[in-house]
C-alpha positions as CSV (number, residue, x, y, z in Angstrom):
1,M,115.4,80.9,53.4
2,I,113.8,84.2,52.3
3,A,112.3,82.5,49.2
4,A,110.9,79.7,51.3
5,M,109.3,82.2,53.7
6,K,107.7,84.1,50.8
7,R,105.8,80.9,49.8
8,Y,104.1,80.9,53.2
9,I,103.0,84.5,53.2
10,P,99.7,83.8,51.3
11,I,98.9,81.0,53.7
12,I,99.7,83.1,56.8
13,S,97.6,86.0,55.3
14,L,94.6,83.7,54.7
15,F,95.0,82.3,58.3
16,L,94.9,85.8,59.8
17,L,92.0,87.0,57.6
18,S,90.1,83.9,58.5
19,A,90.8,84.4,62.2
20,C,89.7,88.1,62.0
21,G,86.5,87.0,60.4
22,R,85.8,84.6,63.2
23,L,86.2,87.3,65.8
24,D,84.0,89.7,63.8
25,S,81.2,87.1,64.1
26,L,81.0,87.4,67.9
27,P,78.7,90.3,68.9
28,Y,78.7,91.9,72.3
29,N,76.4,90.3,74.8
30,P,74.0,91.9,75.6
31,P,73.9,93.5,72.1
32,Q,75.3,97.0,71.9
33,T,75.4,99.6,69.1
34,P,78.0,102.4,68.9
35,V,75.4,104.8,70.3
36,T,74.5,102.6,73.3
37,W,78.3,101.8,73.9
38,L,78.8,105.5,74.6
39,Q,75.7,105.7,76.7
40,I,76.5,102.9,79.1
41,Q,80.1,103.9,79.8
42,P,81.9,107.1,80.9
43,H,84.0,108.6,78.1
44,A,85.8,111.7,77.0
45,E,86.0,113.2,73.6
46,I,89.3,114.8,72.7
47,A,89.6,117.0,69.6
48,L,92.8,116.6,67.6
49,G,92.5,119.0,64.7
50,A,89.7,117.8,62.5
51,H,89.5,114.5,64.2
52,T,87.9,113.5,67.5
53,V,89.3,110.7,69.7
54,I,86.9,109.0,72.1
55,I,88.6,107.7,75.2
56,M,86.4,105.2,77.1
57,Q,86.6,105.1,81.0
58,P,89.4,107.7,81.1
59,S,90.4,107.2,84.8
60,T,90.2,103.4,84.6
61,S,92.3,103.6,81.4
62,A,94.9,105.7,83.1
63,I,95.1,103.3,86.1
64,V,95.6,100.2,83.9
65,Y,98.2,101.9,81.7
66,L,100.0,102.9,85.0
67,L,99.9,99.2,86.0
68,G,101.3,98.1,82.6
69,I,104.2,100.5,82.8
70,L,104.9,99.7,86.4
71,A,104.9,95.9,85.7
72,I,107.3,96.3,82.8
73,W,109.6,98.5,85.1
74,A,109.4,95.8,87.8
75,G,110.3,93.2,85.3
76,Y,113.3,95.3,84.1
77,H,114.3,95.7,87.8
78,F,114.4,91.9,88.3
79,W,116.3,91.5,85.1
80,K,118.8,94.2,85.9
81,I,119.7,92.7,89.3
82,R,119.5,89.1,88.2
83,A,123.3,88.6,88.8
84,G,123.2,85.2,87.1
85,Q,120.2,84.0,89.0
86,H,117.8,82.2,86.6
87,S,114.9,82.7,89.0
88,R,115.3,86.5,88.9
89,A,115.6,86.4,85.1
90,W,112.3,84.5,84.8
91,W,110.6,86.9,87.2
92,G,111.8,89.7,84.9
93,V,110.2,87.9,81.9
94,A,107.0,87.2,83.8
95,L,106.4,90.8,84.9
96,A,107.3,92.2,81.5
97,L,104.7,89.9,80.0
98,W,102.2,91.0,82.7
99,G,102.8,94.6,81.8
100,I,102.3,94.0,78.1
101,G,99.1,92.2,78.9
102,A,97.9,95.2,81.0
103,L,98.6,97.6,78.2
104,L,96.8,95.4,75.6
105,A,93.8,95.0,78.0
106,G,93.6,98.7,78.8
107,T,93.6,99.5,75.1
108,S,90.8,97.2,74.0
109,Y,88.6,96.7,77.1
110,E,88.8,100.4,78.1
111,A,90.6,103.3,76.4
112,F,90.0,102.6,72.7
113,S,87.3,100.1,73.0
114,Y,84.9,102.3,71.0
115,D,87.2,102.6,68.0
116,I,88.3,98.9,68.1
117,K,84.9,97.3,68.7
118,C,82.2,99.7,67.6
119,A,83.2,102.5,65.3
120,G,81.8,102.0,61.8
121,R,79.8,98.9,62.8
122,D,76.1,98.3,63.2
123,A,76.8,96.3,66.4
124,C,79.8,96.3,68.7
125,L,82.1,93.3,68.8
126,W,82.6,91.1,71.9
127,T,86.4,90.8,71.6
128,S,89.4,91.8,69.5
129,W,92.9,90.6,68.7
130,W,94.1,93.0,71.4
131,E,92.3,91.0,73.9
132,I,93.4,87.7,72.5
133,G,97.0,88.9,72.9
134,Y,96.2,90.0,76.5
135,L,94.9,86.5,77.3
136,L,97.9,84.7,75.9
137,V,100.6,86.9,77.5
138,S,98.8,86.9,80.9
139,V,98.8,83.1,81.1
140,W,102.4,83.0,79.8
141,S,103.3,85.4,82.6
142,I,102.0,83.0,85.2
143,D,103.9,80.2,83.4
144,A,107.1,82.3,83.6
145,M,106.5,82.7,87.3
146,M,106.3,78.9,87.6
147,L,109.6,78.7,85.8
148,A,111.0,81.3,88.3
149,V,109.8,79.4,91.3
150,A,111.1,76.1,89.8
151,Q,114.5,77.7,89.9
152,S,114.3,79.3,93.4
153,S,112.2,76.8,95.4
154,A,112.7,73.4,93.8
155,V,115.4,71.0,92.9
156,G,115.6,67.6,91.1
157,G,112.4,66.0,90.1
158,L,110.1,68.7,91.4
159,R,112.0,71.4,89.4
160,K,111.8,69.3,86.2
161,A,108.0,68.7,86.8
162,L,107.3,72.4,87.3
163,T,109.4,73.3,84.2
164,V,107.6,70.8,82.0
165,Y,104.2,71.8,83.3
166,A,104.9,75.5,82.7
167,W,106.0,75.0,79.1
168,A,103.2,72.5,78.4
169,N,100.6,74.8,79.9
170,A,101.8,77.7,77.8
171,A,101.6,75.6,74.6
172,I,98.2,74.0,75.3
173,Y,96.6,77.3,76.3
174,F,97.8,78.8,73.0
175,V,96.2,76.0,71.1
176,L,92.9,76.2,73.0
177,V,92.8,80.0,72.5
178,M,93.3,79.6,68.8
179,L,90.6,77.0,68.8
180,G,88.4,79.5,70.5
181,V,89.1,82.0,67.8
182,F,88.5,79.8,64.9
183,I,85.5,77.8,66.0
184,P,84.6,80.4,67.5
185,L,83.9,79.5,71.1
186,K,83.6,82.3,73.6
187,F,84.5,80.4,76.7
188,L,88.0,79.5,75.4
189,I,88.7,83.2,74.8
190,S,87.1,84.5,78.0
191,F,88.6,86.0,81.1
192,E,86.8,83.2,83.1
193,F,88.8,80.6,81.2
194,L,92.0,82.5,81.7
195,L,91.3,82.3,85.5
196,A,90.5,78.6,85.3
197,V,93.8,78.0,83.5
198,A,95.9,80.2,85.8
199,A,94.4,79.2,89.1
200,P,96.0,75.8,89.4
201,S,99.4,77.3,88.8
202,I,98.9,80.0,91.4
203,L,97.6,77.5,93.9
204,A,100.6,75.2,93.2
205,L,103.0,78.1,93.7
206,F,101.3,79.0,97.0
207,A,101.6,75.4,98.2
208,I,105.2,75.1,97.2
209,N,106.3,78.3,98.9
210,T,104.2,77.4,102.0
211,W,105.8,74.0,102.2
212,R,109.3,75.4,101.7
213,Y,108.8,78.2,104.3
214,A,107.6,75.6,106.8
215,R,110.8,73.6,106.3
216,T,113.4,76.4,105.9
217,K,111.9,79.6,107.5
218,S,113.6,81.4,104.6
219,A,113.0,85.1,104.1
220,M,112.8,84.4,100.4
221,E,110.1,81.8,100.8
222,L,108.2,84.1,103.2
223,S,108.3,87.0,100.6
224,L,107.0,84.7,97.9
225,L,104.3,83.4,100.2
226,G,103.2,87.0,100.8
227,A,103.1,87.6,97.1
228,W,100.6,84.7,96.5
229,L,98.5,85.7,99.4
230,W,98.3,89.3,98.1
231,L,97.4,88.0,94.6
232,G,94.7,85.9,96.1
233,L,93.3,88.8,98.1
234,T,93.4,90.9,94.9
235,I,91.2,88.4,93.0
236,A,88.9,88.1,95.9
237,A,88.5,91.9,96.2
238,Y,87.8,92.0,92.4
239,F,84.9,89.5,92.6
240,L,83.5,90.9,95.8
241,Y,83.3,94.3,94.2
242,L,81.9,92.8,91.0
243,I,79.0,91.1,92.7
244,S,78.3,94.2,94.9
245,D,77.0,96.0,91.8
246,N,78.5,99.3,92.9
247,T,80.0,100.2,89.6
248,A,76.7,101.1,87.9
249,A,75.5,103.1,90.9
250,L,78.8,105.1,91.1
251,W,78.8,105.7,87.3
252,A,75.2,107.0,87.6
253,R,76.4,109.5,90.2
254,G,79.4,110.6,88.1
255,Y,82.1,108.6,89.9
256,W,84.1,106.6,87.4
257,F,85.2,103.7,89.5
258,S,84.7,100.0,88.7
259,E,85.7,96.5,89.7
260,N,88.6,96.8,87.2
261,D,89.9,99.8,89.2
262,V,89.9,97.6,92.3
263,L,91.8,94.9,90.5
264,H,94.3,97.3,89.0
265,I,95.0,99.2,92.2
266,F,95.6,96.0,94.1
267,L,97.9,94.8,91.3
268,I,99.9,98.1,91.4
269,A,100.5,97.5,95.1
270,W,101.5,93.9,94.2
271,M,104.1,95.1,91.6
272,L,105.6,97.4,94.2
273,Y,105.8,94.6,96.7
274,L,107.5,92.3,94.2
275,A,110.1,94.9,93.3
276,R,110.7,96.0,96.8
277,F,110.5,92.8,98.9
278,V,110.8,89.8,96.6
279,A,113.4,90.9,94.0
280,P,116.3,91.3,96.4
281,K,115.7,88.0,98.2
282,I,115.3,85.7,95.1
283,T,118.1,83.3,94.6
284,D,118.4,79.9,92.8
285,A,118.1,76.8,94.8
286,L,121.2,74.6,94.6
């Protein structure tokens, strides 16, 4: 077994090197140099002995790291109280993946974006493997939620259909993202494409829990319905703030607050809601 694996190491290495080369060919748009990267974003320089660490968007980085840690804790909470319920177990997986995604995103989009994308380069990169990981685990998180709801709010053919869809969606998205890396094609490895892939799942979950609550008046279904409504409100708040163009104006006045802060603060509230109100009510449908 080990000997067989060793034969594939050169192939895997070439695969990874080729992929890295593709990502390195995608410059930031509009073009940025290391100097302009520091000029357009708030940052802090921390001296560690002879070295200086540059932290981009410090307050935003702190908020997204808090979200990541809180999501992983919420996932652990679901897992800890699962009591044999498959739905709670899948919620635990989903939120743990969400938390990992938040940590990856905070590292590459915010905190260490200068070192990852700009340092030592003539022009800053548009993306990184940190962000590719974030895209994948974020969609997989939604797919795990689909598997959770399949267990708690569906039986028979509907449960089977939701389960097949979740696994197929996870696999197809992985293939499309890898195509985006190797072609390379920005849209396939963009946040916008992530939303396009995740939106049908979220809408389907909202529809299922709405239908189930209308039939059963179950406290569990109501709590899940509230979760999807809050997530929809979160996405709406993010885009409303994004198009308001307040971020640049606040940064110019020394206030480090952006549309990402809006998104992450709403999601922190969502994680607390899930842990407090959803987790104790989730049970498998029989």
